[in-house]
DSSP file (Angstrom, degrees, kcal/mol; ACC not computed):
  #  RESIDUE AA STRUCTURE BP1 BP2  ACC     N-H-->O    O-->H-N    N-H-->O    O-->H-N    TCO  KAPPA ALPHA  PHI   PSI    X-CA   Y-CA   Z-CA
    1    1 A M              0   0    0      0, 0.0     2,-0.1     0, 0.0     0, 0.0   0.000 360.0 360.0 360.0 136.1  -44.7  -33.3   12.1
    2    2 A N     >  -     0   0    0      1,-0.1     4,-1.9     4,-0.0     5,-0.1  -0.340 360.0-100.4 -84.5 174.5  -46.1  -33.9   15.5
    3    3 A A  H  > S+     0   0    0      1,-0.2     4,-1.7     2,-0.2     5,-0.1   0.834 118.7  55.8 -65.9 -36.7  -46.5  -31.0   18.1
    4    4 A N  H  > S+     0   0    0      2,-0.2     4,-2.0     1,-0.2    -1,-0.2   0.908 108.0  47.1 -65.9 -42.5  -43.4  -31.9   20.0
    5    5 A K  H  > S+     0   0    0      1,-0.2     4,-2.7     2,-0.2     5,-0.2   0.894 111.0  53.4 -66.8 -38.3  -41.1  -31.7   17.0
    6    6 A K  H  X S+     0   0    0     -4,-1.9     4,-2.5     1,-0.2    -1,-0.2   0.882 108.1  50.1 -63.1 -35.4  -42.8  -28.3   16.1
    7    7 A T  H  X S+     0   0    0     -4,-1.7     4,-1.9     2,-0.2    -2,-0.2   0.905 112.0  46.9 -67.6 -44.4  -42.1  -26.9   19.6
    8    8 A I  H  X S+     0   0    0     -4,-2.0     4,-1.6     2,-0.2    -2,-0.2   0.919 114.4  47.5 -65.2 -44.1  -38.4  -28.0   19.4
    9    9 A F  H  X S+     0   0    0     -4,-2.7     4,-1.3     1,-0.2    -2,-0.2   0.931 111.5  50.6 -62.9 -46.7  -38.0  -26.5   15.9
   10   10 A A  H  < S+     0   0    0     -4,-2.5    -1,-0.2     1,-0.2    -2,-0.2   0.841 111.8  48.1 -62.2 -34.4  -39.8  -23.3   17.0
   11   11 A K  H  X S+     0   0    0     -4,-1.9     4,-0.8     1,-0.2    -1,-0.2   0.779 108.0  55.0 -76.7 -26.2  -37.5  -22.9   20.0
   12   12 A S  H  X S+     0   0    0     -4,-1.6     4,-2.7    -3,-0.2     5,-0.2   0.741  92.7  71.5 -78.8 -21.6  -34.3  -23.6   18.0
   13   13 A I  H  X S+     0   0    0     -4,-1.3     4,-2.6     2,-0.2     5,-0.2   0.928  97.4  46.7 -64.7 -45.9  -35.0  -20.8   15.5
   14   14 A P  H  > S+     0   0    0      0, 0.0     4,-2.8     0, 0.0     5,-0.2   0.905 113.5  50.8 -60.2 -40.1  -34.2  -17.9   17.9
   15   15 A V  H  X S+     0   0    0     -4,-0.8     4,-2.0     2,-0.2    -2,-0.2   0.938 111.4  47.0 -64.9 -44.5  -31.0  -19.6   19.1
   16   16 A L  H  X S+     0   0    0     -4,-2.7     4,-2.1     1,-0.2    -1,-0.2   0.904 113.1  49.6 -62.3 -40.9  -29.9  -20.1   15.5
   17   17 A F  H  X S+     0   0    0     -4,-2.6     4,-2.4     2,-0.2     5,-0.2   0.919 110.6  48.8 -63.9 -43.5  -30.7  -16.5   14.7
   18   18 A M  H  X S+     0   0    0     -4,-2.8     4,-2.7     1,-0.2    -1,-0.2   0.875 110.8  52.5 -65.9 -35.2  -28.8  -15.1   17.7
   19   19 A T  H  X S+     0   0    0     -4,-2.0     4,-2.0    -5,-0.2    -1,-0.2   0.931 111.6  45.1 -64.0 -45.4  -25.8  -17.3   16.7
   20   20 A V  H  X S+     0   0    0     -4,-2.1     4,-2.0     2,-0.2    -2,-0.2   0.912 115.4  46.8 -62.1 -45.8  -25.8  -16.0   13.2
   21   21 A V  H  X S+     0   0    0     -4,-2.4     4,-1.7     1,-0.2    -2,-0.2   0.898 110.8  52.9 -65.7 -42.4  -26.2  -12.4   14.4
   22   22 A G  H  < S+     0   0    0     -4,-2.7    -1,-0.2     1,-0.2    -2,-0.2   0.870 111.2  46.2 -62.6 -38.4  -23.5  -12.9   17.0
   23   23 A L  H >< S+     0   0    0     -4,-2.0     3,-0.9     1,-0.2    -1,-0.2   0.861 111.8  51.3 -71.1 -35.7  -21.0  -14.2   14.5
   24   24 A A  H 3< S+     0   0    0     -4,-2.0    -2,-0.2     1,-0.2    -1,-0.2   0.770 111.8  47.1 -72.7 -25.7  -21.8  -11.5   12.0
   25   25 A C  T 3< S+     0   0    0     -4,-1.7    -1,-0.2    -5,-0.1    -2,-0.1  -0.124  79.1 152.1-106.4  33.7  -21.3   -8.7   14.6
   26   26 A S    <   -     0   0    0     -3,-0.9     2,-0.1     1,-0.1    -3,-0.1  -0.321  51.5-100.2 -63.9 150.4  -18.0  -10.0   16.1
   27   27 A S        -     0   0    0      1,-0.0     2,-0.4     0, 0.0    -1,-0.1  -0.373  31.7-141.1 -75.0 151.3  -15.8   -7.3   17.5
   28   28 A R        -     0   0    0     -2,-0.1     2,-0.5    -3,-0.1    -1,-0.0  -0.930   8.4-134.3-115.7 133.3  -12.9   -6.0   15.5
   29   29 A I        -     0   0    0     -2,-0.4     2,-0.6     2,-0.0     0, 0.0  -0.771  19.2-162.0 -86.9 126.6   -9.5   -5.1   17.0
   30   30 A E        -     0   0    0     -2,-0.5     2,-0.2     3,-0.0     3,-0.1  -0.934   5.0-154.7-113.3 117.1   -8.3   -1.8   15.8
   31   31 A Y        -     0   0    0     -2,-0.6     2,-0.0     1,-0.1    -2,-0.0  -0.519  32.4 -90.6 -86.7 156.1   -4.6   -1.1   16.3
   32   32 A G        -     0   0    0     -2,-0.2    -1,-0.1     1,-0.1     0, 0.0  -0.353  41.0-125.7 -63.9 142.6   -3.1    2.3   16.5
   33   33 A R        -     0   0    0     -3,-0.1     2,-0.2     1,-0.1    -1,-0.1  -0.703  26.0-109.6 -89.0 141.3   -2.1    3.8   13.2
   34   34 A P        -     0   0    0      0, 0.0     2,-0.5     0, 0.0    -1,-0.1  -0.455  33.3-112.2 -68.3 141.9    1.4    5.1   12.9
   35   35 A I        -     0   0    0     -2,-0.2     2,-0.3     1,-0.1     0, 0.0  -0.645  30.7-125.0 -77.0 122.4    1.7    8.9   12.7
   36   36 A A        -     0   0    0     -2,-0.5     2,-0.6     1,-0.0    -1,-0.1  -0.506  21.6-150.4 -71.8 128.2    2.9    9.9    9.3
   37   37 A Q        -     0   0    0     -2,-0.3     3,-0.0     0, 0.0    -1,-0.0  -0.894  13.4-129.7-101.6 124.5    6.0   12.0    9.4
   38   38 A A        -     0   0    0     -2,-0.6    62,-0.1     1,-0.1    -2,-0.0  -0.565  29.2-116.8 -70.5 127.2    6.5   14.5    6.7
   39   39 A P        -     0   0    0      0, 0.0     3,-0.1     0, 0.0    -1,-0.1  -0.296  18.1-120.5 -64.8 151.8   10.0   14.2    5.2
   40   40 A A  S    S-     0   0    0      1,-0.2     2,-0.3    -3,-0.0    -2,-0.0   0.908  91.6  -5.9 -60.2 -42.1   12.2   17.2    5.6
   41   41 A S        -     0   0    0      2,-0.0     2,-0.3     0, 0.0    -1,-0.2  -0.992  67.5-140.1-152.1 154.7   12.5   17.5    1.8
   42   42 A T        -     0   0    0     -2,-0.3     2,-0.5    -3,-0.1    59,-0.2  -0.757  17.5-125.3-113.7 164.2   11.5   15.5   -1.2
   43   43 A I  E     -a  101   0A   0     57,-2.7    59,-2.0    -2,-0.3     2,-0.7  -0.937  13.6-138.2-114.5 124.1   13.3   14.8   -4.4
   44   44 A N  E >>  -a  102   0A   0     -2,-0.5     4,-1.6    57,-0.2     3,-0.9  -0.722   9.8-156.7 -81.3 115.1   11.8   15.6   -7.8
   45   45 A I  T 34 S+     0   0    0     57,-2.5    -1,-0.2    -2,-0.7    58,-0.1   0.618  88.8  59.6 -72.1 -11.2   12.6   12.6  -10.0
   46   46 A N  T 34 S+     0   0    0     56,-0.4    -1,-0.2     1,-0.1    57,-0.1   0.671 118.5  25.5 -90.7 -16.0   12.3   14.8  -13.1
   47   47 A T  T <4 S+     0   0    0     -3,-0.9    -2,-0.2     2,-0.1    -1,-0.1   0.489  92.1 115.8-120.8  -7.0   15.0   17.3  -12.2
   48   48 A A     <  -     0   0    0     -4,-1.6     2,-0.1     1,-0.1    -5,-0.0  -0.356  58.1-133.1 -70.9 144.0   17.3   15.2   -9.9
   49   49 A T     >  -     0   0    0      1,-0.1     4,-2.5    -2,-0.1     5,-0.2  -0.394  29.8 -99.2 -84.6 168.5   20.8   14.5  -11.0
   50   50 A V  H  > S+     0   0    0      1,-0.2     4,-2.1     2,-0.2     5,-0.1   0.905 127.0  51.0 -52.2 -46.4   22.5   11.1  -10.8
   51   51 A D  H  > S+     0   0    0      2,-0.2     4,-0.8     1,-0.2    -1,-0.2   0.899 109.8  49.4 -61.9 -42.0   24.2   12.3   -7.6
   52   52 A D  H >4 S+     0   0    0      1,-0.2     3,-0.7     2,-0.2     4,-0.3   0.922 113.1  46.5 -61.1 -47.0   20.9   13.4   -6.1
   53   53 A L  H >< S+     0   0    0     -4,-2.5     3,-1.4     1,-0.2    -1,-0.2   0.826 105.2  60.2 -63.8 -35.1   19.3   10.0   -7.0
   54   54 A E  H 3< S+     0   0    0     -4,-2.1     5,-0.3     1,-0.3    -1,-0.2   0.752  94.4  65.1 -70.4 -21.3   22.2    8.1   -5.6
   55   55 A R  T << S+     0   0    0     -4,-0.8    -1,-0.3    -3,-0.7    -2,-0.2   0.604  81.5 100.9 -76.7 -11.3   21.6    9.6   -2.2
   56   56 A L  S X  S-     0   0    0     -3,-1.4     3,-1.6    -4,-0.3     2,-0.1  -0.437  91.2 -90.8 -70.6 148.0   18.3    7.8   -2.0
   57   57 A P  T 3  S+     0   0    0      0, 0.0    -1,-0.1     0, 0.0     3,-0.1  -0.372 107.7   3.5 -63.3 136.0   18.2    4.7    0.1
   58   58 A H  T 3  S+     0   0    0      1,-0.2     2,-0.6    -4,-0.1    -3,-0.1   0.662  98.6 120.4  63.9  20.2   18.9    1.5   -1.9
   59   59 A I    <   -     0   0    0     -3,-1.6    -1,-0.2    -5,-0.3     2,-0.1  -0.950  43.1-171.0-113.9 113.8   19.6    3.4   -5.1
   60   60 A G     >  -     0   0    0     -2,-0.6     4,-2.5    -3,-0.1     5,-0.2  -0.315  41.2 -87.7 -95.0-178.9   23.1    2.8   -6.4
   61   61 A R  H  > S+     0   0    0      1,-0.2     4,-2.4     2,-0.2     5,-0.2   0.862 123.9  49.3 -59.3 -41.2   25.0    4.6   -9.2
   62   62 A K  H  > S+     0   0    0      2,-0.2     4,-2.1     1,-0.2    -1,-0.2   0.881 112.3  47.2 -71.6 -36.6   23.7    2.3  -12.0
   63   63 A T  H  > S+     0   0    0      2,-0.2     4,-2.0     1,-0.2    -2,-0.2   0.904 112.2  50.0 -71.0 -38.7   20.1    2.6  -11.0
   64   64 A A  H  X S+     0   0    0     -4,-2.5     4,-2.1     2,-0.2    -2,-0.2   0.925 112.3  48.7 -62.1 -42.7   20.4    6.4  -10.7
   65   65 A E  H  X S+     0   0    0     -4,-2.4     4,-2.8     1,-0.2    -2,-0.2   0.902 109.1  52.8 -62.5 -38.9   22.0    6.5  -14.1
   66   66 A A  H  X S+     0   0    0     -4,-2.1     4,-2.4     1,-0.2    -1,-0.2   0.870 107.8  51.4 -65.4 -34.5   19.2    4.3  -15.5
   67   67 A I  H  X S+     0   0    0     -4,-2.0     4,-2.2     2,-0.2    -1,-0.2   0.925 112.2  45.3 -63.9 -45.6   16.6    6.7  -14.1
   68   68 A V  H  X S+     0   0    0     -4,-2.1     4,-2.5     2,-0.2    -2,-0.2   0.912 114.2  49.2 -66.0 -42.4   18.2    9.7  -15.8
   69   69 A E  H  X S+     0   0    0     -4,-2.8     4,-2.4     2,-0.2     5,-0.2   0.929 111.3  49.7 -65.4 -43.8   18.6    7.8  -19.1
   70   70 A F  H  X S+     0   0    0     -4,-2.4     4,-2.5     2,-0.2    -1,-0.2   0.913 111.8  48.1 -56.1 -46.5   15.0    6.7  -19.0
   71   71 A R  H  X S+     0   0    0     -4,-2.2     4,-1.6     2,-0.2    -2,-0.2   0.875 111.8  50.3 -62.5 -42.4   13.9   10.2  -18.3
   72   72 A T  H  < S+     0   0    0     -4,-2.5    -2,-0.2     1,-0.2    -1,-0.2   0.908 116.0  40.8 -61.0 -45.4   16.0   11.5  -21.1
   73   73 A A  H  < S+     0   0    0     -4,-2.4    -2,-0.2    -5,-0.2    -1,-0.2   0.814 128.5  27.8 -74.3 -32.9   14.7    9.0  -23.6
   74   74 A N  H  < S-     0   0    0     -4,-2.5    -2,-0.2     1,-0.3    -3,-0.2   0.403 105.6-114.4-115.9   3.9   11.0    9.1  -22.6
   75   75 A G     <  -     0   0    0     -4,-1.6    -1,-0.3    -5,-0.2    -2,-0.1  -0.237  59.9 -25.4  87.4 176.0   10.5   12.5  -21.2
   76   76 A P  S    S-     0   0    0      0, 0.0     2,-0.2     0, 0.0   -30,-0.1  -0.185  70.4-101.3 -64.3 151.1    9.5   13.4  -17.6
   77   77 A F        -     0   0    0      1,-0.2     3,-0.1   -32,-0.0   -31,-0.1  -0.502  23.8-159.7 -67.7 137.2    7.8   11.0  -15.3
   78   78 A R  S    S+     0   0    0      1,-0.3     2,-0.3    -2,-0.2    -1,-0.2   0.784  79.2  18.0 -87.9 -27.7    4.1   11.8  -15.0
   79   79 A R  S >  S-     0   0    0     23,-0.1     3,-1.5     1,-0.1    -1,-0.3  -0.988  73.0-125.6-141.5 148.4    3.8    9.9  -11.8
   80   80 A V  G >  S+     0   0    0     -2,-0.3     3,-2.0     1,-0.3     4,-0.2   0.800 108.0  69.5 -65.8 -26.6    6.3    8.8   -9.3
   81   81 A E  G >  S+     0   0    0      1,-0.3     3,-2.0     2,-0.2    -1,-0.3   0.788  83.6  71.8 -56.7 -28.9    4.9    5.2   -9.7
   82   82 A H  G X  S+     0   0    0     -3,-1.5     3,-1.8     1,-0.3    -1,-0.3   0.634  75.8  81.5 -67.2 -11.5    6.4    5.1  -13.1
   83   83 A L  G X  S+     0   0    0     -3,-2.0     3,-1.8     1,-0.3    -1,-0.3   0.755  76.6  72.1 -64.0 -23.5    9.7    4.8  -11.4
   84   84 A M  G <  S+     0   0    0     -3,-2.0    -1,-0.3     1,-0.3     5,-0.2   0.613  78.6  75.3 -68.3 -10.7    9.0    1.1  -11.1
   85   85 A L  G <  S+     0   0    0     -3,-1.8     2,-0.4    -4,-0.1    -1,-0.3   0.705  79.5  92.5 -68.8 -20.3    9.5    0.8  -14.9
   86   86 A I  S X  S-     0   0    0     -3,-1.8     3,-2.1    -4,-0.2     2,-0.3  -0.605  88.3-114.6 -81.7 132.6   13.2    1.1  -14.1
   87   87 A R  T 3  S+     0   0    0     -2,-0.4   -21,-0.1     1,-0.3    -1,-0.1  -0.470 104.2  33.8 -65.7 128.0   15.1   -2.1  -13.6
   88   88 A G  T 3  S+     0   0    0     -2,-0.3     2,-0.7    -4,-0.1    -1,-0.3   0.272  93.2  99.1 105.6  -7.2   16.3   -2.2  -10.0
   89   89 A V    <   -     0   0    0     -3,-2.1    -3,-0.1    -5,-0.2     2,-0.1  -0.833  54.9-179.2-111.7  94.4   13.3   -0.4   -8.6
   90   90 A S     >  -     0   0    0     -2,-0.7     4,-3.0    -3,-0.1     5,-0.2  -0.331  41.9-101.4 -83.1 169.4   11.0   -3.1   -7.2
   91   91 A E  H  > S+     0   0    0      1,-0.2     4,-2.6     2,-0.2     5,-0.2   0.924 122.3  47.3 -60.6 -45.2    7.6   -2.5   -5.6
   92   92 A P  H  > S+     0   0    0      0, 0.0     4,-1.3     0, 0.0    -1,-0.2   0.907 114.4  47.5 -63.3 -35.9    9.0   -3.0   -2.0
   93   93 A R  H  > S+     0   0    0      2,-0.2     4,-1.6     1,-0.2    -2,-0.2   0.922 112.6  49.4 -68.0 -42.9   11.9   -0.7   -2.7
   94   94 A F  H  X S+     0   0    0     -4,-3.0     4,-2.8     1,-0.2    -1,-0.2   0.911 105.6  57.1 -62.8 -40.9    9.5    1.9   -4.3
   95   95 A A  H  < S+     0   0    0     -4,-2.6    -1,-0.2     1,-0.2    -2,-0.2   0.840 108.5  47.6 -58.6 -32.6    7.2    1.7   -1.3
   96   96 A E  H  < S+     0   0    0     -4,-1.3    -1,-0.2    -3,-0.2    -2,-0.2   0.845 117.1  41.6 -74.7 -33.2   10.1    2.7    0.9
   97   97 A L  H >< S+     0   0    0     -4,-1.6     3,-2.3     1,-0.2     4,-0.3   0.756  90.9  89.5 -80.5 -29.1   11.1    5.5   -1.4
   98   98 A R  G >< S+     0   0    0     -4,-2.8     3,-1.6     1,-0.3    -1,-0.2   0.803  80.5  57.2 -47.9 -45.4    7.5    6.8   -2.1
   99   99 A P  G 3  S+     0   0    0      0, 0.0    -1,-0.3     0, 0.0    -2,-0.1   0.752 111.5  42.5 -63.8 -20.6    7.3    9.3    0.8
  100  100 A I  G <  S+     0   0    0     -3,-2.3   -57,-2.7    -4,-0.1     2,-0.3   0.299 102.1  82.7-108.2  10.6   10.5   11.2   -0.3
  101  101 A L  E <   +a   43   0A   0     -3,-1.6     2,-0.3    -4,-0.3   -57,-0.2  -0.818  46.7 172.1-115.3 152.9    9.8   11.4   -4.1
  102  102 A R  E     -a   44   0A   0    -59,-2.0   -57,-2.5    -2,-0.3   -56,-0.4  -0.969  22.4-147.3-148.8 159.3    7.7   13.7   -6.2
  103  103 A A              0   0    0     -2,-0.3   -23,-0.1   -59,-0.2   -59,-0.1  -0.784 360.0 360.0-132.6  90.6    7.2   14.2   -9.9
  104  104 A D              0   0    0     -2,-0.4    -1,-0.1   -25,-0.1   -26,-0.1   0.407 360.0 360.0 -85.3 360.0    6.5   17.8  -10.8
């Protein structure tokens, strides 16, 4: 390499370094987080009746009965996430119900 090419190469290293550092340290936008509101009351899925469960959003009579039947056949739910084992309780539906459920 001749001296002129070495000089160009040597001058381009800091520019390349600053570009890489600038891209790695890009700013991040942080949006406000929603304030969690504690529900007035929660429903224990291990003791709730069919009527209690039917009052939950998007839970109809058949799904409420399926929850009670499952609980009777298999024992109490150990975690509220196990409610997704019931046909009719999908992940999106469970995510909506999660704040108002408990399994004591």
